[in-house]
N, C-alpha and C positions, 0 to 999 in steps of 0.2 A: 382508080375507082375506090371510093371510100366504103369499106366494108362495114364500118361502124353504123352507118345509116340503114343498113339492110338487116341488121341483127339486133334483137331486143335483149335487154338485160336478162329477162326470164329465160329466153332461148339459150343464151350463153351459159347461164347458171345450170340449166338442165343438162346440157351437153357435157359440161365440165364435171358435173356431179356423176353423170353416167360413166364417164371415162375413169374417174378416180375410184368409183365403186367397183367397176369391172376389174381394174388393176388390183385393188385391195382383196377382193374375193379370190381372184386367181392366184396371187402370190401368197397371201396369208391363209385363206380358207382352203383352197384346193391344192396348195403347195406346188403350183405350176411354175415353170421357168419364167422369169421376168420377160424373156424374149417373146414368149408366146402371148403373154398378157399385153405387152406393149404393141405387138403386131395386131392384136384384136382391137386395141384402142385406136390405132391408126385406121383400121377398117371402119370404126364408128365415125371418126372424124371425116373420112372420105365419103361415107354414106351421107353425112350431114351436108357436105358440100354439094352432093348430087341432088338431095331432096330440096335444098335451098336454092338450087339452080344458080349457084355461084360459078364464076369462071373456073373451068377445070385446070387452067394454068396455075391456079393457086396451089394445087397439090405439088406439082413439080417445083414451083418457085419456093414453096414452103420448105420442102425437103432440102433444096440446095442452100437456102439461107439458114436453115436450122443446123445443117452440118458444118457450116463455115467456122463457127467458134470451136468446134470439136476437133478440127484437123490437127492442130498443134498438140493438144492433149493425147490424141490417138498416137501420134508419132512418138511422143515422150513415153507412152506406155510400152510401145514396142521396144524402145531402147532400154527401158527399165527391165523388161523380160530378159533381154540379152545381158544386161549388167548383173542381174541376180545369178544367172548360170555361170558367167565368167568369174564373178567374185567368189563363188563356191569352189570352183575348180582351182582358182589361183590361191586358195587357202585363206582368203581375207575374212570371210564370214566364219569359217571354222576357227580361225585364230581369235576372233572376237568372242566366240562361244567359250573357248578354253580360258581366256582371260577373265571372262565374266564368271565362270565357275569358281575361279580362284579368289576373286576380290569382292563378289557381291554376296551379302548375307541372304540366306533363304528366307528368313523371317521378314526381312524388309525388301524382298525382291520386287514385289509388285509396285510399291511406291517409288522404289529406286528406278524402275523402268520408266515410270511416269515422269520423274524429275529429269533423268538423262535425256529422254526424247524431247522434253520441253527445252532443255538447254541447247541441244544440238539443233533442234528445229529453229530456235531463235538465231543461231549462227548461220545456218544454211538457207533458211527462208523457204523451205519446200517440205511440206508434210510427206509428199509422195517419196521424196528422196530418203528421208529419215526412215520411213516404214520399210522401204525396200532394201535397206542396207543394215543398219544396226537393229532395226525392227525384226528382221529375219533371225538375227543372232539371238536376240532376247526371246523370241518365240521358241527357238530351239532349246534354250536353257529352261524355259518354263515347262515345256513338254517333257524334258528329261527328269525334272524334279517332281513331276506329277501334278502341276497346277492346272486349273481349269483353263483350257485354251481361249475361251471367250473372254475370261477375265484378263488374261495377258494381252490379248489383242485390244481390249478396251483401254488398258493402260497405255499401250503403244500409240493408239490412235489419239487418245486424249492429250498425251504429252506432245505429240507431233503437231496436232492442230493448234494447241496453245502457242507453241513455238512459232508456227507459221503466222498466226495472227499478230504476234508481238514483234515480228522481224520487219525492218524497213526494206529487206531484200525480197519479201514475199510479193508475188504477182497479185494475189487476191487482196492483200492489204493496200497495195498501191492503187489497185482498181477502185476499191471502195472509197478511198480518200479523193481520188480524181473525179469519180462520178458525182460525189456530194460537193465537190469544190472546196474540200478542206485541206489544210496543211498536213502533210504526211505524218510528221512527228507529233503534231498536236493531236492528230487522229489516234496514233498509237497510245499516247498518254491518256486520252479520253476513254480508250477501250478498257482501261483498268477498272472503270466503274462496274463493269459486268464480268470481265475476265479474271480479275484478282479474287473476288469472292468465289467464283466458279472453280478457280484453280485450287484454293485452299480447302474448299469442301470436297473436291475430288480427291485431293491428297489424303484427307482424313479417311474417306471411304475406301480408298485403295489400301491404306495402312491397316484399317480394320479387317478388310477382307483378306489381305495378305497374311495377317497374323492368324486368321482362322485356318490358313493353310501352312502354318509354320512347322507342322509335323510331317511335311511332305517327305517321301521316301528319298533318302540321299545315297542309298547303296549303289545306285547305278552310275553316280557321277564319275567315280574313278574309272570305271569301265569305259564310259563314253569318252572321257578325256584321253585315255590310252588308245582307243580306236581312232579318234580324230588325229592324234599325233602320229599314229602309224600309217594313216592313209592320206594325210594332207600335209602341205608345207606350212607348219606353224612357226612363224618367226616375226621379229620386230618389223620386217619389211612390209608387213601387211598394213602398217599404219600409213604408209606412203600414199596410197590411193585416197584414204580418208582425208589426209591433210590437203591433198590436191583438190578434193571436192570443196573443202572449207575455203581454200584460197580462191577457187573459181567463184564461189558465192560472194566472198569479200570483194572481189574485182567486178562483181555484177555481170559475170559472163552468162549468157542465156543458157537455160536448162538443157536444151538439145545439145549444144556444144559441150557443156560440162559432162553430161552423161556419156556422150559418144567418146569424149576424150578419156574418161575413166574406163570405158569398155576396152579401148585400145591399150591403155596402160596395163589393165588386167591380163590381156592376151599376151603382151610382152613378158609379163611376169611368169605366165604359164610356160612360154617357150624357153625362158631362162631356167626355170626349175626343172622342166622335163623336155630336154632337147629332142627326145625321140618322138614326141607328140607331133602328129602330122597336121598340116593346115586344114586338111579335109575334115579331120575329126573335130578340130576346134570349130570349124564352120557348122558342122552338124550340131555340136553342143550349143552354139549360139542360136541356132534356129529351133532345134527340138527341145533344148533344155539339158541341164546336167543330170546324169544318171549315176547315183551313188552305188558303189559296189563294194562296200566295206565288209559285208557279211553279217553286220549287225542290222537286224530288220528295222528296228526303231530309227536308227540313224539314217539308213537308206531311204526310209519313207519320208523322213524329215528333210533331207538334203537333196532328194531327187526333185528338183523344181527349176523354174526359170525357163528361159528361151522365148523367142518371138512367138512361137505357136501357143504358148501358155496364155498369152494375152488376147488371143483371137476371140474367145468367148466374151471378154470384156469389150473388145472393139465392136463386135456385132451388136451388143446391147447398147453401146454408146450411139452407134449409127441409127438404130431403131428409135431410141429415146429422143435424140436430137431431131430426127425426122418428124416425130409426133409434135415436139415443141414448135418446130418451124411451121407446120401446118396450122397449129392453134394460133400462132402469132399472125400469120398471113391472113387468116379468116377474121381476125380481130376479136376472137372469143375471150382471150385473156385481157386484152387492153380495155374492153368494154366493162368488165367486172372491176378492174382496178380504178378506172376513171369514175365509175359510179360510187365507189367507196370514198374517193377523195371529196366528192360533192357532199357527202353525208356527214363529214367529220365536223365536230363542234368544239373540241378541246384539244389541247396539246397532247395529253396522255393517250387519247383515242387515236390521234394521228400516228404517234410512235408505235402503239400496239398494232394498228392496222398495217403499218409499214413492215413490222416484224412478221406478221402472219402472211403478208403478201409475198415476202421473200421465201418463207417456208412453202407457201403454195406453189410458187414458180419452181422450187426445187422438186416438189412432188409431181407436177405436171410435165416439166421439161427435163429435170434431172441434171442440170448443168449449173455449177456453182457461180460461174461468171455471169450468166444470164439472170440468176436469182439476185444478183447485185445490180446489174444494169437496168433491167426492166422496172422494178419498183423504184430504183434510184431516180431514173428519169421521170417516172410518173408522179412521184411525191416531192420532187425537189422544189418546185414552185410553191407548194403548200407550206413548206418549211420556211421559205423566204418571206411569204406573206405574214407569217406569225413571228418573224424575227428570231427564229430558232437557229442557233449556231449550227453550221454545216456538220460539225463533228458529231452531233447527236444523230443526224441522218446516217453518216458513214458508219458509226458504231452499230446502229440498229441493223443496217444492211449486212454487216459481218455476223451479228448475233443470230440473225434469221436466215442468212444466205450461206456464207462460207462454211460455217461449222455444221450445218444441218445436212449438207450433201453427203456426208459420210454415213448418215443413218438411212439413206434411201436405197433400197435394194437395187433399183434400176438407175440410180444416179451414177454419174461418172466416178466420183470418189468412193461411193459405197461398193460399187462393183469391182473397183480396183482393189480395195481392201480384202474383199471376199476372195478374189482371184489370187492375191498375193499370199494369203495365209491359209486358204482353204477352209475358212470358217464363214458360214452364211451370215449375211448382214443382220438378219433378224435374231441370230444367235448371239452375236457380240454386242448388238445395239444396247441392251440394258446396262452394259458396263462402260459405255462411252460417256462417263459422267460429265466431262467437261462440255461436250456438245449438248447434252440434255439440260445442263444447268445454266448455260449462257443465256438462252432466251428467257428463262425464269427470272434471272437477276435483271435482265433488260426490262422486263415488264414491271418489276418492283421499282426500278429506277423511274420509269415513266409515271407510275401511279403516285409515288411519293414526291417526285420532282427532284430527288437527289441525283445529281449528275446531269441534269437537264440545263444546258447553258443557253443563254440568249446572246444576241449580237450586242455590240457596243451601243447601238441606238436605244435599245430597251434599257440598258444599264443607266444611261444618262437620264432617261425619263424617270426612272425609279430614284 
């Protein structure tokens, strides 16, 4: 049954506006949990199905189809929770913290975090992996020297997302190029029209804000290092799991296998370092998270984290968000709005800007970065072909409005992951994720000025 014939553009716009308004008021205005606001939005969408007398099967079918793209990310998040707790107890993250204390300048700490995360992200091809490993260590260092946690998280996320976008190993980067029908490496090269300006402006902002914190209290650093060295195994062997992760990325081994392998390696390291540790205690740590008992309150608060259970709030939010997105897709509410936008476009810059905002809109309504690339990509692909616009323009726009923005959505998969990993609310760190905020702006400037907007060979021959 074609739902699009039963629903008008006005109806779709009203329902979607009501949903986003209720979510915004709930999360931003009333400070409610995103879980509650998304559940209310689901109720609104179900009520619409009932009032419209659409088939009730749309609800179940929508939830099932909506959850499908989130199954793999959910499994990865559970493994990341286990990885964090294992890497702390094995001394890997504490070692990274100790090394960081000794080699990183406090004055340039924030821009250094941004740069290192960008470089490692480019090598690994996964922002989630970078944030949940070296990101945790950087966050710990930043907390110790008294920096604003939101600023540190902003630098970690910005660098990790940049690296993810520029890596040929990234799932999101490969997806965007595939959906648009663009060559992968040509797509990455074309990304530079928006990512390079966003990168350098972000670097300048982090340097300026980092310098404003250059007088941070350093008196606790020696104490923290001594506590870490006394309670964890600090050694060069900690670099082994990191190298293994880089090798797995280079070999293009799937994320699930890579993370699971590193969890096992971490457990082996724990057993070697502490033969008296029981399998039962390790199993509890993997499930419940690592509990630091150094006697130093700040360190214990910082390193008591991880575990499968720690990801369950994120998992519940993902399930609710994707369920809402599935229902909205099955009813045709989102596709009607996008299709109507395509028909009203009269110029190239309008097409690019609408594509960008459509990706942002899907992020807001569905909260899944892959769907924020897939849905607008499929909807606008023919329009780009008709105007002889090179596919890399579409693929870059999908990344600028889709991939990077998901980290700024409180109920989005990436946004909820970051908040859960660092314990900093999305809306708190959002103003400092400069790279994600600037990428769409430079994408719009490119569209309006025509700089970086390429056309196919047919157009070039005519010109």
